N, C-alpha and C positions, 0 to 999 in steps of 0.2 A: 764327685765333689767330696772333699775331705771334711769330716765332722769338725766342729770347733774344738780347739785345743783346751783341755781342762788344765788350767794353770795351777789348780790345787794339787794335781797329780805330780808325781816326781819325774816322770819321763814318758816319752811317746816315740813311736816310730811309724813311718809310712813311706810309700812310694808316691811321689807327686804325679800329677797328670802328664808331666814331661818326662817321667821315668827316673827322676832323681831320688836318691835315698835321702830321707829327711829324719834326723835324730834330734829330738828335743829333750833337754834336761833342765829342770828347775833347781836352782840353788841360790843361797845367799850371795855367793861370790861366783862370778862367771868361770873362773879357772880353779875353783876349789877342788880338793880331792874328791869330795862327795859328788859334786856335779859331774866330774869326769867318770866316776864309777857308775853313775846312773846312765850316762851316755854309752859306756861300754856295755852295760847290761842290755840296753835297748838294741844295740847293734848286733850282739850275739843272739838275742831272742828273735830278732827279725830274720836273720839267716837261718836259724834252726826251724822257724815256722815255715819259711819258704821250702826248705828241704823236706819237711814233713807233710807238706801240702795243706798247711793251716793258713787260710787266707787272711789278709788284712781285714777284710769285711767281717770274718768270723771273730777275730780278736776285738775289733772295735765294737761289734754288736754285743759281745759278752760284757766288755768293759762298761758300755753305756747302760746296760740293764742291771749291772751288779749292785746289790744292796747289802751285801754282807760286810763283815769286819775284815780289816787287813787288806792286802793287795788282791785284786781279782785273780791274778795268775796263780795264786796259791790255793784257790778254791778247787776242790776235787772235781767240780763240773766244768772248769775252764777248758775250752777246746785246745788251749796252748799251755796247759799246766806243765807238762813234761819239758817243753822248750823254755818256759819261764824259769823253772827250777834249775835247769842246766845253766842258764844264763846267770843265775844267782851264784853258782859255783865259780864261774869266771870272775864275777864281781867281787866275791869274798876273797878269792885267791889274790887278785890284784890289790885289794885293800891290805892284805897281809904284806905284800911286797912293798907297799907304800908306808909300812910301819904303823898301820891302824889296827892295833890289837883289839879284838872284841867287836869288830864291825860285822854286823849281820849274824844270823844263826841259820843253821840247817836243821830242820826237824823231819 
């Protein structure tokens, strides 16, 4: 069973019980550039986690227990930190292609 979706979060990914890939992205406008970028990030992160053997359960568990500041995937203890940060690179590169100067930072 999939945990409830955190609508305050910006995005989420999971594989449904039927085996469908589900990408969720929250934004003010359904087809806004920002909503698209979050969905792209989630798709890339999901694939990289799968390739690295990081399970959906591990990601969801860490996210659910996270109490720090910022995004859980940026935390040095996140089991999917590497995959999250690589997904950020795709997201930020696409933002640049969309003419969104200054979108996101890499630290």
